[in-house]
All heavy atoms as an XYZ file, in Angstrom:
857
protein
N       6.141     18.894    -28.169
C       5.253     17.763    -28.090
C       5.102     17.377    -26.620
O       6.079     17.294    -25.886
C       5.844     16.593    -28.887
C       5.069     15.328    -28.706
S       5.539     13.984    -29.807
C       7.051     13.440    -29.098
N       3.868     17.144    -26.194
C       3.581     16.703    -24.826
C       3.176     15.236    -24.867
O       2.312     14.851    -25.654
C       2.436     17.510    -24.216
C       2.778     18.934    -23.975
N       3.414     19.342    -22.829
C       2.594     20.035    -24.725
C       3.605     20.646    -22.887
N       3.112     21.093    -24.038
N       3.824     14.447    -24.037
C       3.508     13.025    -23.946
C       3.270     12.696    -22.477
O       4.115     12.981    -21.622
C       4.664     12.152    -24.487
C       4.331     10.682    -24.345
C       4.972     12.513    -25.927
N       2.118     12.121    -22.197
C       1.805     11.735    -20.827
C       2.402     10.361    -20.574
O       2.208      9.437    -21.353
C       0.296     11.671    -20.628
C      -0.111     11.420    -19.190
C      -1.610     11.334    -19.049
C      -2.248     12.664    -19.320
N      -3.680     12.697    -19.010
N       3.168     10.244    -19.476
C       3.747      8.954    -19.120
C       3.279      8.566    -17.720
O       2.909      9.415    -16.913
C       5.291      8.980    -19.171
C       5.853      9.982    -18.157
C       5.784      9.298    -20.567
C       7.341      9.861    -17.940
N       3.276      7.286    -17.484
C       2.932      6.778    -16.165
C       4.090      5.935    -15.683
O       4.564      5.057    -16.396
C       1.651      5.932    -16.227
C       0.453      6.752    -16.604
C       0.044      6.843    -17.918
C      -0.233      7.471    -15.638
C      -1.038      7.624    -18.276
C      -1.323      8.254    -15.978
C      -1.722      8.326    -17.295
O      -2.790      9.110    -17.637
N       4.573      6.230    -14.497
C       5.674      5.469    -13.940
C       5.178      4.696    -12.722
O       4.303      5.180    -11.998
C       6.836      6.399    -13.534
O       6.356      7.360    -12.604
C       7.403      7.115    -14.745
N       5.722      3.517    -12.505
C       5.278      2.729    -11.349
C       5.556      3.453    -10.040
O       6.625      4.051     -9.864
C       6.112      1.455    -11.436
C       6.653      1.412    -12.814
C       6.727      2.832    -13.289
N       4.592      3.418     -9.173
C       4.713      4.049     -7.864
C       3.836      3.246     -6.913
O       2.674      2.998     -7.217
C       4.226      5.505     -7.941
C       4.586      6.322     -6.763
N       5.739      7.051     -6.696
C       3.958      6.526     -5.593
C       5.795      7.684     -5.539
N       4.711      7.365     -4.850
N       4.371      2.844     -5.805
C       3.607      2.065     -4.836
C       3.182      2.990     -3.705
O       4.001      3.743     -3.169
C       4.455      0.890     -4.280
C       3.685      0.137     -3.209
C       4.861     -0.042     -5.402
N       1.896      2.944     -3.370
C       1.379      3.731     -2.249
C       0.646      2.794     -1.298
O       0.212      1.714     -1.681
C       0.423      4.856     -2.721
C       1.150      5.862     -3.578
C      -0.774      4.296     -3.429
N       0.504      3.227     -0.077
C      -0.193      2.449      0.945
C      -1.429      3.219      1.385
O      -1.353      4.388      1.735
C       0.732      2.229      2.149
C       0.117      1.451      3.287
C      -0.057     -0.031      2.978
O       0.699     -0.548      2.142
O      -0.948     -0.651      3.564
N      -2.563      2.531      1.321
C      -3.803      3.083      1.853
C      -4.181      2.195      3.033
O      -4.389      0.989      2.852
C      -4.931      3.076      0.809
C      -4.557      3.944     -0.390
C      -6.241      3.559      1.428
C      -5.553      3.886     -1.531
N      -4.230      2.750      4.236
C      -4.573      1.931      5.400
C      -5.926      1.235      5.208
O      -6.887      1.838      4.733
C      -4.627      2.939      6.551
C      -3.755      4.069      6.095
C      -3.944      4.135      4.602
N      -5.978     -0.036      5.561
C      -7.187     -0.850      5.369
C      -8.423     -0.242      6.007
O      -9.525     -0.363      5.479
C      -6.964     -2.254      5.940
O      -5.933     -2.890      5.264
N      -8.246      0.416      7.132
C      -9.412      0.989      7.815
C     -10.065      2.124      7.024
O     -11.205      2.482      7.275
C      -9.064      1.446      9.239
C      -7.997      2.509      9.338
C      -6.580      1.951      9.505
O      -6.354      0.766      9.224
O      -5.703      2.741      9.896
N      -9.352      2.691      6.046
C      -9.913      3.762      5.219
C     -10.679      3.236      4.005
O     -11.456      3.952      3.396
C      -8.821      4.704      4.713
C      -8.152      5.523      5.790
C      -6.779      5.732      5.768
C      -8.874      6.093      6.825
C      -6.153      6.484      6.749
C      -8.257      6.845      7.813
C      -6.896      7.039      7.771
O      -6.286      7.782      8.737
N     -10.433      1.983      3.627
C     -10.991      1.446      2.388
C     -12.523      1.475      2.348
O     -13.100      1.909      1.347
C     -10.428      0.039      2.091
C     -11.123     -0.601      0.910
C      -8.928      0.136      1.827
N     -13.242      1.060      3.415
C     -14.717      1.129      3.331
C     -15.245      2.550      3.086
O     -16.136      2.747      2.267
C     -15.184      0.595      4.689
C     -14.076     -0.286      5.145
C     -12.818      0.391      4.637
N     -14.678      3.533      3.761
C     -15.125      4.915      3.570
C     -14.786      5.413      2.169
O     -15.591      6.120      1.543
C     -14.501      5.828      4.630
N     -13.619      5.039      1.657
C     -13.250      5.431      0.293
C     -14.200      4.796     -0.718
O     -14.640      5.447     -1.667
C     -11.809      5.016     -0.016
C     -10.719      5.763      0.743
C      -9.367      5.102      0.515
C     -10.682      7.224      0.350
N     -14.536      3.518     -0.507
C     -15.463      2.826     -1.410
C     -16.833      3.497     -1.378
O     -17.478      3.665     -2.411
C     -15.580      1.355     -1.031
N     -17.270      3.906     -0.202
C     -18.584      4.566     -0.077
C     -18.594      5.896     -0.834
O     -19.521      6.186     -1.583
C     -18.929      4.787      1.390
C     -20.278      5.453      1.607
C     -20.667      5.441      3.049
C     -21.980      6.106      3.333
N     -23.060      5.822      2.437
N     -17.559      6.703     -0.648
C     -17.520      7.995     -1.348
C     -17.355      7.820     -2.857
O     -17.925      8.569     -3.643
C     -16.433      8.885     -0.755
C     -16.868      9.448      0.609
C     -15.977     10.564      1.087
N     -14.631     10.133      1.414
C     -14.303      9.470      2.522
N     -15.210      9.139      3.398
N     -13.046      9.144      2.744
N     -16.591      6.789     -3.266
C     -16.448      6.512     -4.698
C     -17.794      6.094     -5.280
O     -18.184      6.545     -6.357
C     -15.398      5.427     -4.935
N     -18.523      5.244     -4.560
C     -19.855      4.819     -5.017
C     -20.794      6.011     -5.087
O     -21.553      6.157     -6.056
C     -20.418      3.745     -4.089
N     -20.750      6.875     -4.089
C     -21.606      8.069     -4.089
C     -21.292      8.979     -5.270
O     -22.199      9.534     -5.890
C     -21.460      8.847     -2.780
C     -22.078      8.139     -1.601
O     -22.876      7.214     -1.758
N     -21.702      8.543     -0.406
N     -20.007      9.112     -5.585
C     -19.647     10.005     -6.698
C     -20.066      9.422     -8.045
O     -20.317     10.166     -8.989
C     -18.150     10.320     -6.683
O     -17.399      9.202     -7.066
N     -20.165      8.088     -8.127
C     -20.609      7.451     -9.368
C     -22.127      7.429     -9.494
O     -22.654      7.236    -10.592
C     -20.074      6.022     -9.445
C     -18.575      5.898     -9.651
C     -18.131      4.464     -9.440
C     -18.184      6.380    -11.040
N     -22.834      7.612     -8.384
C     -24.293      7.602     -8.418
C     -24.826      6.244     -8.856
O     -24.320      5.202     -8.445
N     -25.818      6.254     -9.722
C     -26.455      5.013    -10.176
C     -25.490      4.117    -10.949
O     -25.665      2.903    -10.993
C     -27.674      5.329    -11.041
C     -28.809      5.951    -10.272
C     -30.000      6.282    -11.162
O     -30.020      5.845    -12.332
O     -30.887      6.984    -10.679
N     -24.464      4.706    -11.551
C     -23.494      3.915    -12.322
C     -22.731      2.935    -11.444
O     -22.201      1.946    -11.925
C     -22.519      4.830    -13.052
C     -23.198      5.698    -14.095
C     -22.236      6.631    -14.776
N     -21.555      7.468    -13.784
C     -20.370      8.018    -13.955
N     -19.721      7.861    -15.081
N     -19.829      8.758    -13.023
N     -22.683      3.173    -10.123
C     -21.971      2.293     -9.202
C     -22.557      0.884     -9.197
O     -21.889     -0.068     -8.811
C     -21.989      2.866     -7.791
N     -23.808      0.756     -9.637
C     -24.478     -0.543     -9.660
C     -23.911     -1.482    -10.718
O     -24.035     -2.693    -10.600
C     -25.980     -0.369     -9.909
C     -26.713      0.349     -8.801
C     -26.777     -0.447     -7.513
O     -26.890     -1.693     -7.588
O     -26.684      0.175     -6.444
N     -23.297     -0.934    -11.764
C     -22.824     -1.807    -12.845
C     -21.370     -1.587    -13.264
O     -20.843     -2.344    -14.067
C     -23.746     -1.714    -14.067
C     -23.885     -0.337    -14.655
C     -22.995      0.122    -15.606
C     -24.922      0.507    -14.264
C     -23.121      1.388    -16.145
C     -25.061      1.775    -14.805
C     -24.158      2.202    -15.743
O     -24.292      3.455    -16.271
N     -20.701     -0.594    -12.722
C     -19.294     -0.351    -13.056
C     -18.428     -1.259    -12.186
O     -18.553     -1.246    -10.961
C     -18.911      1.123    -12.819
C     -19.622      2.020    -13.821
C     -17.410      1.317    -12.897
C     -19.368      3.491    -13.629
N     -17.546     -2.072    -12.796
C     -16.660     -2.916    -11.993
C     -15.734     -2.066    -11.114
O     -15.156     -1.079    -11.572
C     -15.840     -3.697    -13.028
C     -16.653     -3.629    -14.283
C     -17.383     -2.310    -14.226
N     -15.613     -2.438     -9.860
C     -14.738     -1.715     -8.930
C     -13.272     -1.998     -9.287
O     -12.924     -3.107     -9.669
C     -15.017     -2.168     -7.504
N     -12.442     -0.977     -9.165
C     -11.012     -1.134     -9.430
C     -10.228     -0.467     -8.309
O     -10.763      0.326     -7.529
C     -10.603     -0.479    -10.768
O     -10.798      0.942    -10.669
C     -11.388     -1.046    -11.935
N      -8.950     -0.770     -8.262
C      -8.080     -0.079     -7.303
C      -8.054      1.416     -7.613
O      -7.904      2.242     -6.729
C      -6.673     -0.658     -7.370
C      -6.606     -2.087     -6.874
C      -5.236     -2.647     -7.025
N      -4.990     -2.856     -8.450
C      -3.948     -3.473     -8.944
N      -3.023     -3.937     -8.148
N      -3.810     -3.645    -10.243
N      -8.212      1.744     -8.895
C      -8.208      3.149     -9.299
C      -9.317      3.949     -8.651
O      -9.112      5.110     -8.280
N     -10.516      3.348     -8.498
C     -11.606      4.066     -7.826
C     -11.190      4.454     -6.410
O     -11.416      5.579     -5.966
C     -12.869      3.193     -7.753
C     -13.549      3.029     -9.057
N     -13.547      1.827     -9.732
C     -14.254      3.895     -9.816
C     -14.234      1.973    -10.854
N     -14.655      3.220    -10.939
N     -10.580      3.512     -5.705
C     -10.167      3.771     -4.324
C      -9.010      4.766     -4.272
O      -9.010      5.682     -3.443
C      -9.771      2.464     -3.637
C     -10.864      1.396     -3.585
C     -10.310      0.108     -2.994
C     -12.070      1.887     -2.800
N      -8.048      4.605     -5.161
C      -6.892      5.493     -5.171
C      -7.281      6.921     -5.531
O      -6.867      7.878     -4.872
C      -5.828      4.976     -6.140
C      -4.546      5.794     -6.206
C      -3.852      5.795     -4.856
C      -3.628      5.264     -7.271
N      -8.096      7.084     -6.572
C      -8.516      8.435     -6.955
C      -9.311      9.101     -5.830
O      -9.146     10.292     -5.564
C      -9.308      8.392     -8.262
C      -8.411      8.161     -9.481
C      -9.161      8.247    -10.790
N     -10.048      7.116    -11.018
C      -9.663      5.944    -11.527
N      -8.400      5.746    -11.862
N     -10.536      4.980    -11.725
N     -10.147      8.320     -5.138
C     -10.902      8.887     -4.025
C      -9.962      9.281     -2.886
O     -10.138     10.316     -2.260
C     -11.958      7.897     -3.523
C     -12.938      8.520     -2.556
C     -13.736      9.648     -3.178
O     -14.317      9.501     -4.243
N     -13.763     10.790     -2.517
N      -8.936      8.464     -2.629
C      -7.957      8.796     -1.589
C      -7.233     10.101     -1.912
O      -6.983     10.917     -1.026
C      -6.954      7.654     -1.420
N      -6.920     10.312     -3.186
C      -6.272     11.568     -3.590
C      -7.238     12.733     -3.379
O      -6.868     13.762     -2.806
C      -5.785     11.500     -5.056
C      -5.300     12.862     -5.538
C      -4.690     10.453     -5.203
N      -8.493     12.571     -3.805
C      -9.490     13.640     -3.622
C      -9.675     13.971     -2.147
O      -9.869     15.123     -1.782
C     -10.846     13.220     -4.202
C     -10.900     13.202     -5.696
C     -12.288     12.740     -6.139
C     -12.361     12.541     -7.621
N     -13.692     12.069     -8.054
N      -9.618     12.947     -1.294
C      -9.822     13.133      0.143
C      -8.590     13.670      0.860
O      -8.625     13.928      2.055
C     -10.234     11.812      0.798
C     -11.641     11.386      0.415
O     -12.336     12.125     -0.297
O     -12.049     10.280      0.842
N      -7.477     13.808      0.144
C      -6.264     14.357      0.749
C      -5.418     13.348      1.503
O      -4.535     13.735      2.269
N      -5.661     12.055      1.298
C      -4.862     11.043      1.995
C      -3.496     10.840      1.356
O      -2.590     10.314      1.997
C      -5.604      9.704      2.009
C      -6.902      9.673      2.797
C      -7.598      8.331      2.624
C      -6.638      9.951      4.262
N      -3.357     11.224      0.108
C      -2.093     11.052     -0.617
C      -1.684     12.399     -1.200
O      -1.778     12.655     -2.390
C      -2.261     10.000     -1.725
C      -2.696      8.614     -1.239
C      -3.122      7.738     -2.408
C      -1.581      7.956     -0.452
N      -1.202     13.267     -0.326
C      -0.882     14.652     -0.708
C       0.137     14.757     -1.831
O       0.138     15.735     -2.583
C      -0.385     15.433      0.505
C      -1.448     15.727      1.510
C      -2.328     16.796      0.966
N      -3.351     17.131      1.936
C      -4.482     17.696      1.621
N      -4.734     17.999      0.370
N      -5.367     17.976      2.527
N       1.002     13.743     -1.986
C       2.018     13.834     -3.032
C       1.411     13.804     -4.432
O       2.094     14.088     -5.411
C       3.082     12.732     -2.885
C       2.586     11.325     -3.136
C       2.179     10.552     -1.884
O       1.760     11.167     -0.899
O       2.284      9.321     -1.917
N       0.117     13.469     -4.527
C      -0.554     13.425     -5.820
C      -1.549     14.567     -6.024
O      -2.317     14.559     -6.984
C      -1.271     12.081     -6.001
C      -0.340     10.914     -6.014
C      -0.349      9.998     -4.983
C       0.564     10.735     -7.047
C       0.512      8.922     -4.977
C       1.434      9.660     -7.053
C       1.410      8.754     -6.013
N      -1.525     15.546     -5.148
C      -2.442     16.689     -5.279
C      -2.340     17.358     -6.647
O      -3.327     17.838     -7.185
C      -2.186     17.731     -4.193
C      -2.803     17.358     -2.853
O      -3.535     16.343     -2.784
O      -2.549     18.080     -1.872
N      -1.145     17.378     -7.210
C      -0.952     18.033     -8.514
C      -1.686     17.317     -9.647
O      -1.842     17.859    -10.733
C       0.545     18.148     -8.835
C       1.223     16.829     -9.030
N       1.592     16.013     -7.980
C       1.576     16.176    -10.165
C       2.145     14.917     -8.470
N       2.151     14.986     -9.791
N      -2.181     16.094     -9.391
C      -2.903     15.342    -10.415
C      -4.412     15.584    -10.381
O      -5.151     15.012    -11.169
C      -2.612     13.849    -10.268
C      -1.147     13.457    -10.451
C      -0.949     11.976    -10.170
C      -0.665     13.810    -11.844
N      -4.849     16.461     -9.463
C      -6.265     16.822     -9.400
C      -6.481     17.991    -10.358
O      -5.849     19.041    -10.227
C      -6.693     17.224     -7.981
C      -6.421     16.086     -6.996
C      -8.166     17.626     -7.958
C      -6.655     16.455     -5.533
N      -7.363     17.781    -11.331
C      -7.613     18.835    -12.319
C      -8.603     19.862    -11.761
O      -9.176     19.683    -10.697
C      -8.154     18.229    -13.612
O      -9.432     17.676    -13.377
N      -8.785     20.935    -12.508
C      -9.685     22.007    -12.081
C     -11.120     21.528    -11.908
O     -11.855     22.055    -11.086
C      -9.637     23.163    -13.086
C      -8.330     23.916    -13.050
C      -8.300     25.056    -14.061
O      -9.370     25.465    -14.546
O      -7.192     25.524    -14.354
N     -11.527     20.509    -12.680
C     -12.901     20.007    -12.559
C     -13.036     18.942    -11.459
O     -14.088     18.353    -11.271
C     -13.414     19.460    -13.894
C     -12.685     18.216    -14.384
O     -11.732     17.756    -13.706
O     -13.080     17.695    -15.439
N     -11.937     18.678    -10.713
C     -11.989     17.752     -9.588
C     -11.664     16.311     -9.921
O     -11.615     15.468     -9.033
N     -11.427     16.007    -11.198
C     -11.057     14.639    -11.548
C      -9.582     14.419    -11.215
O      -8.798     15.363    -11.137
C     -11.313     14.333    -13.040
O     -10.566     15.265    -13.832
C     -12.794     14.436    -13.379
N      -9.221     13.157    -11.017
C      -7.848     12.809    -10.665
C      -7.269     11.966    -11.797
O      -7.820     10.934    -12.163
C      -7.803     12.020     -9.335
C      -6.373     11.642     -8.982
C      -8.429     12.839     -8.209
N      -6.157     12.424    -12.344
C      -5.531     11.766    -13.489
C      -4.537     10.706    -13.011
O      -3.320     10.920    -13.008
C      -4.842     12.808    -14.371
C      -4.357     12.222    -15.683
O      -4.784     11.106    -16.033
O      -3.555     12.889    -16.351
N      -5.084      9.562    -12.545
C      -4.257      8.437    -12.104
C      -4.842      7.163    -12.678
O      -6.056      6.967    -12.659
C      -4.219      8.329    -10.563
C      -3.404      9.474     -9.970
C      -3.646      6.996    -10.111
C      -3.302      9.441     -8.467
N      -3.980      6.303    -13.173
C      -4.375      4.981    -13.649
C      -3.520      3.982    -12.891
O      -2.304      4.147    -12.795
C      -4.155      4.842    -15.168
C      -4.495      3.442    -15.633
C      -4.976      5.872    -15.917
N      -4.142      2.945    -12.357
C      -3.400      1.977    -11.535
C      -2.778      0.838    -12.313
O      -1.789      0.275    -11.886
C      -4.319      1.401    -10.457
S      -4.715      2.622     -9.213
N      -3.366      0.446    -13.406
C      -2.872     -0.698    -14.160
C      -2.613     -0.287    -15.597
O      -3.500      0.251    -16.247
C      -3.902     -1.831    -14.141
C      -4.231     -2.258    -12.726
O      -3.300     -2.647    -12.008
O      -5.413     -2.202    -12.349
N      -1.387     -0.536    -16.103
C      -1.108     -0.181    -17.490
C      -2.081     -0.878    -18.446
O      -2.494     -1.994    -18.210
C       0.313     -0.695    -17.719
C       0.875     -0.927    -16.370
C      -0.282     -1.194    -15.453
N      -2.454     -0.201    -19.477
C      -3.384     -0.778    -20.456
C      -4.818     -0.494    -20.090
O      -5.517      0.208    -20.772
N      -5.275     -1.065    -19.001
C      -6.613     -0.783    -18.496
C      -6.656     -1.197    -17.039
O      -5.852     -1.991    -16.577
C      -7.684     -1.524    -19.288
C      -7.673     -3.027    -19.091
C      -8.785     -3.712    -19.855
O      -8.616     -3.899    -21.052
O      -9.799     -4.034    -19.233
N      -7.585     -0.653    -16.318
C      -7.690     -0.994    -14.910
C      -8.359     -2.352    -14.746
O      -9.368     -2.639    -15.370
C      -8.437      0.095    -14.152
C      -7.633      1.366    -14.120
C      -8.046      2.321    -13.031
O      -9.019      2.048    -12.322
O      -7.358      3.331    -12.892
N      -7.770     -3.167    -13.907
C      -8.246     -4.522    -13.688
C      -9.319     -4.509    -12.603
O      -9.085     -3.993    -11.507
C      -7.073     -5.440    -13.272
C      -6.016     -5.453    -14.380
C      -7.561     -6.840    -12.933
C      -4.690     -6.037    -13.973
N     -10.492     -5.072    -12.897
C     -11.558     -5.098    -11.885
C     -11.153     -5.915    -10.662
O     -10.417     -6.903    -10.766
C     -12.735     -5.769    -12.605
C     -12.447     -5.581    -14.055
C     -10.948     -5.594    -14.177
N     -11.647     -5.494     -9.500
C     -11.405     -6.233     -8.264
C     -12.308     -7.450     -8.218
O     -13.443     -7.413     -8.697
C     -11.682     -5.332     -7.055
C     -10.779     -4.112     -6.924
C     -11.242     -3.249     -5.768
C      -9.342     -4.529     -6.720
N     -11.805     -8.528     -7.639
C     -12.575     -9.759     -7.545
C     -12.617    -10.241     -6.104
O     -11.698     -9.991     -5.329
C     -11.944    -10.863     -8.402
C     -12.021    -10.606     -9.880
C     -11.476    -11.768    -10.702
O     -10.969    -12.744    -10.119
O     -11.568    -11.682    -11.933
N     -13.672    -10.942     -5.771
C     -13.817    -11.606     -4.484
C     -14.330    -13.003     -4.777
O     -15.358    -13.150     -5.444
C     -14.794    -10.847     -3.580
C     -15.026    -11.431     -2.199
C     -13.736    -11.371     -1.377
C     -16.124    -10.669     -1.479
N     -13.607    -14.008     -4.320
C     -13.959    -15.406     -4.595
C     -14.144    -15.661     -6.090
O     -15.085    -16.330     -6.514
C     -15.222    -15.814     -3.831
C     -15.031    -15.749     -2.331
O     -13.897    -15.997     -1.866
O     -16.015    -15.455     -1.618
N     -13.268    -15.061     -6.918
C     -13.300    -15.287     -8.360
C     -14.399    -14.554     -9.099
O     -14.618    -14.796    -10.275
N     -15.103    -13.653     -8.423
C     -16.203    -12.923     -9.049
C     -15.884    -11.431     -9.085
O     -15.456    -10.860     -8.080
C     -17.485    -13.138     -8.235
C     -18.690    -13.315     -9.063
C     -19.898    -13.644     -8.195
O     -19.844    -13.746     -6.980
N     -21.019    -13.797     -8.845
N     -16.067    -10.808    -10.248
C     -15.854     -9.375    -10.384
C     -16.923     -8.628     -9.606
O     -18.102     -8.976     -9.656
C     -15.917     -8.961    -11.872
O     -14.884     -9.668    -12.579
C     -15.703     -7.473    -12.040
N     -16.504     -7.609     -8.868
C     -17.434     -6.813     -8.072
C     -17.691     -5.471     -8.728
O     -16.775     -4.863     -9.271
C     -16.846     -6.549     -6.680
C     -16.518     -7.743     -5.811
C     -15.823     -7.276     -4.539
C     -17.772     -8.511     -5.479
N     -18.934     -4.996     -8.648
C     -19.210     -3.610     -9.022
C     -18.810     -2.755     -7.831
O     -18.537     -3.266     -6.736
C     -20.703     -3.392     -9.341
O     -21.464     -3.574     -8.143
C     -21.187     -4.308    -10.449
N     -18.799     -1.444     -8.011
C     -18.449     -0.547     -6.910
C     -19.454     -0.729     -5.770
O     -19.073     -0.796     -4.596
C     -18.393      0.919     -7.386
C     -18.137      1.859     -6.230
C     -17.310      1.090     -8.452
N     -20.738     -0.861     -6.084
C     -21.756     -1.065     -5.052
C     -21.547     -2.382     -4.310
O     -21.671     -2.444     -3.086
C     -23.163     -1.055     -5.661
O     -23.468      0.219     -6.150
N     -21.218     -3.447     -5.043
C     -20.991     -4.748     -4.412
C     -19.756     -4.717     -3.518
O     -19.742     -5.328     -2.441
C     -20.847     -5.838     -5.477
C     -22.137     -6.151     -6.205
C     -21.940     -7.004     -7.441
O     -20.823     -7.035     -8.009
O     -22.923     -7.637     -7.849
N     -18.716     -3.987     -3.934
C     -17.525     -3.834     -3.108
C     -17.903     -3.155     -1.802
O     -17.511     -3.594     -0.723
C     -16.451     -3.031     -3.842
C     -15.224     -2.637     -3.014
C     -14.451     -3.879     -2.577
C     -14.335     -1.693     -3.805
N     -18.666     -2.096     -1.899
C     -19.093     -1.368     -0.708
C     -19.884     -2.278      0.223
O     -19.632     -2.332      1.423
C     -19.927     -0.140     -1.103
C     -20.491      0.696      0.038
C     -19.385      1.186      0.955
C     -21.278      1.863     -0.524
N     -20.851     -3.032     -0.317
C     -21.651     -3.957      0.498
C     -20.766     -4.999      1.166
O     -20.932     -5.311      2.346
C     -22.698     -4.657     -0.370
C     -23.823     -3.761     -0.821
C     -24.731     -4.436     -1.843
O     -24.733     -5.685     -1.918
O     -25.429     -3.711     -2.563
N     -19.819     -5.551      0.432
C     -18.918     -6.567      0.956
C     -18.079     -6.010      2.106
O     -17.913     -6.651      3.138
C     -18.020     -7.087     -0.155
O     -17.052     -7.966      0.341
N     -17.552     -4.807      1.909
C     -16.729     -4.184      2.951
C     -17.556     -3.867      4.186
O     -17.099     -4.042      5.308
C     -16.061     -2.918      2.409
C     -14.975     -3.145      1.368
C     -14.598     -1.830      0.712
C     -13.755     -3.808      1.991
N     -18.785     -3.402      3.989
C     -19.632     -3.074      5.126
C     -20.029     -4.321      5.904
O     -20.040     -4.305      7.124
C     -20.873     -2.306      4.666
C     -20.551     -0.887      4.271
C     -21.741     -0.135      3.703
O     -22.683     -0.720      3.193
N     -21.684      1.175      3.796
N     -20.337     -5.418      5.208
C     -20.715     -6.624      5.938
C     -19.503     -7.232      6.639
O     -19.621     -7.739      7.739
C     -21.434     -7.631      5.046
O     -20.632     -8.213      4.109
N     -18.315     -7.120      6.040
C     -17.101     -7.611      6.700
C     -16.833     -6.782      7.944
O     -16.483     -7.314      8.985
C     -15.912     -7.554      5.746
C     -14.663     -8.151      6.338
C     -13.563     -8.262      5.319
C     -12.376     -8.959      5.963
N     -11.494     -9.556      5.007
N     -17.033     -5.471      7.853
C     -16.821     -4.592      8.995
C     -17.791     -4.949     10.117
O     -17.429     -4.986     11.278
C     -17.007     -3.139      8.570
C     -16.830     -2.150      9.693
C     -17.105     -0.755      9.217
N     -15.992      0.088      9.573
C     -15.848      1.320      9.196
N     -16.732      1.865      8.393
N     -14.839      2.030      9.589
N     -19.045     -5.234      9.769
C     -20.046     -5.618     10.761
C     -19.653     -6.912     11.450
O     -19.793     -7.048     12.661
C     -21.420     -5.780     10.115
O     -21.873     -4.551      9.616
N     -19.155     -7.884     10.679
C     -18.713     -9.155     11.251
C     -17.581     -8.939     12.245
O     -17.566     -9.531     13.321
C     -18.256    -10.106     10.153
C     -19.367    -10.640      9.287
C     -18.847    -11.437      8.094
O     -17.651    -11.787      8.081
O     -19.650    -11.696      7.184
N     -16.641     -8.071     11.912
C     -15.510     -7.788     12.799
C     -16.016     -7.110     14.071
O     -15.604     -7.461     15.178
C     -14.453     -6.915     12.085
C     -13.428     -6.386     13.071
C     -13.780     -7.701     10.976
N     -16.931     -6.142     13.925
C     -17.461     -5.442     15.092
C     -18.228     -6.399     16.004
O     -18.101     -6.336     17.222
C     -18.360     -4.281     14.651
C     -17.576     -3.141     14.042
C     -18.458     -2.084     13.391
O     -19.692     -2.266     13.318
O     -17.894     -1.070     12.939
N     -19.008     -7.310     15.425
C     -19.753     -8.294     16.224
C     -18.775     -9.213     16.944
O     -18.926     -9.498     18.126
C     -20.721     -9.099     15.326
C     -21.885     -8.202     14.883
C     -21.252    -10.329     16.072
C     -22.751     -8.811     13.807
N     -17.747     -9.657     16.247
C     -16.742    -10.539     16.820
C     -16.019     -9.841     17.981
O     -15.811    -10.418     19.035
C     -15.740    -10.952     15.756
O     -14.667    -11.663     16.322
N     -15.673     -8.571     17.797
C     -14.962     -7.830     18.832
C     -15.866     -7.582     20.038
O     -15.407     -7.671     21.174
C     -14.443     -6.499     18.280
C     -13.282     -6.680     17.329
C     -12.835     -5.384     16.686
O     -13.538     -4.375     16.733
N     -11.669     -5.410     16.069
N     -17.133     -7.278     19.812
C     -18.033     -7.043     20.941
C     -18.284     -8.335     21.710
O     -18.450     -8.330     22.916
C     -19.347     -6.412     20.489
O     -20.091     -7.307     19.687
N     -18.309     -9.475     21.010
C     -18.468    -10.775     21.668
C     -17.270    -11.104     22.540
O     -17.404    -11.665     23.617
N     -16.073    -10.742     22.079
C     -14.863    -10.991     22.849
C     -14.812    -10.106     24.082
O     -14.358    -10.521     25.129
C     -13.614    -10.736     21.992
C     -13.424    -11.771     20.898
C     -12.266    -11.410     19.983
O     -11.664    -10.364     20.093
N     -11.979    -12.308     19.043
N     -15.298     -8.871     23.970
C     -15.283     -7.956     25.110
C     -16.284     -8.388     26.175
O     -16.068     -8.192     27.360
C     -15.599     -6.532     24.654
C     -14.499     -5.928     23.812
C     -14.887     -4.591     23.203
O     -16.014     -4.147     23.345
N     -13.941     -3.963     22.533
N     -17.403     -8.992     25.754
C     -18.433     -9.423     26.696
C     -17.975    -10.643     27.481
O     -18.443    -10.886     28.587
C     -19.730     -9.746     25.950
N     -17.059    -11.420     26.903
C     -16.614    -12.655     27.556
C     -15.679    -12.424     28.697
O     -15.274    -11.570     29.217
C     -15.919    -13.554     26.542
């Protein structure tokens, strides 16, 4: 008998990688990214596909899917200011935050 189990494991994804991971996850979902709630699993599975978490390479199947679930029971959607985000909205939020940081940094350098 084969039984699939999931054991708790904590991994770190550097914050600077999150916008790019969100973009590639959104691209892989295509039009579905507009209405699928974003989860940590989307980012984690993309990080595994991108080779950022080599210890999980064995969880990549032959068809390229990654067999990882982040939250027992079901994956919990990500929220910002109490609102659930779709994958596309997460990407937009991360990109606008990145732009704000870049503008702030360029303003400090000019001073």
